[in-house]
KELORO-966291 format. One record per residue (C-alpha): residue in three letters; x, y, z. Coordinates in steps of 0.5 Angstrom, whole numbers, plus 500, padded with zeros to 3 digits. Layout:
N
ALAXYZ...
//
This chain:
144
MET771781203TRP774774200MET767772198ASN766778194PHE773778191ILE772771189ASN765773186LYS768779182ILE774774179SER769769177PRO762767179ASP763760178TYR765758185TYR761757191PHE762757199LYS761753205ASN759756212PRO764759216ALA770755219THR769755227LYS774757232SER775750234GLU776748226LEU781753226ASN784751233GLU785744230ILE789746224LYS794750230GLU794744234GLN795738229LEU800742224ASN803746229VAL802752226GLU799759227LEU795761221PRO796767217ILE791773218ASP789772210LEU787765211ILE783766218ASN779772215LEU778767209PHE775761213SER771766218GLU767767211THR767760208ASN770753210GLY773752203VAL772755196PHE769750191ASP768750183GLU761747180PHE765740180ASN766741188SER773741186PRO777746191LEU780753190ILE782753197TRP781747201SER777746207THR780746214LYS779739215GLN782737208ILE788742210ILE789738216ARG788731213ASP793732207ASN798736210LEU799730216SER798725210LEU804728207ARG808729213LYS807722216ASP808718210ARG814713210ASP814712203PHE815720202LYS820720207ASP825716202LEU822720195TYR821727198MET824733202PRO820734208PHE814737208ASP814740215HIS816747212LEU810748208LEU802749210PHE799746203PHE792749202SER790748195ASP792743189ALA793744182GLY789738180ASN795734177GLY798732184ASP802739185LEU800743191PHE800750193GLY803752200LEU805757205ALA812757208ILE813755215LEU819757220ASN818755227GLY811754227VAL809761224ILE808763216GLN813767215LYS811771209GLU804772205ASP808768199VAL805762196PHE809756193VAL808750189TRP810744190ASP812739184HIS810732185GLU814730180CYS821733181ASP820735188SER821742187ARG818748191ARG818754187TRP815761189ILE808762185ALA805768188SER806774192SER800773197LEU793769198GLU790774194ASP795774188PHE794766188ILE787766188GLU786771182GLY792769178TRP790761179VAL782763177THR784767171SER790763169ARG795768169ILE798763174GLY799756172VAL804749173
//
């Protein structure tokens, strides 16, 4: 479903092998969050979505863990930014801004996608779902 959806929007993306159950469980264990069904379904088809320059539209499970942990544990960031524990980042704009889903008590609360602006530490709504985000970002309907 996801690969067909993305290919219909643009043929310029490629896909990796599906994520394993172990990789999905590692997100849950490392980041203390239950993934939403849309991300689980996407990762069951591909472990990330990438353009011709190997730039991710959707991060791999490994990058989700690495980048979220880095943001949450960086001591310098604690002085500069609000905490990151309430967002699960899964993509970036290529300029330092990140896209994520809201977390409350270890659960993604809604399908809404938010963007974190690295310059002013704002967090604002940008899309109503992962599907809306992907289509909007690829077609440039959504921008930062």
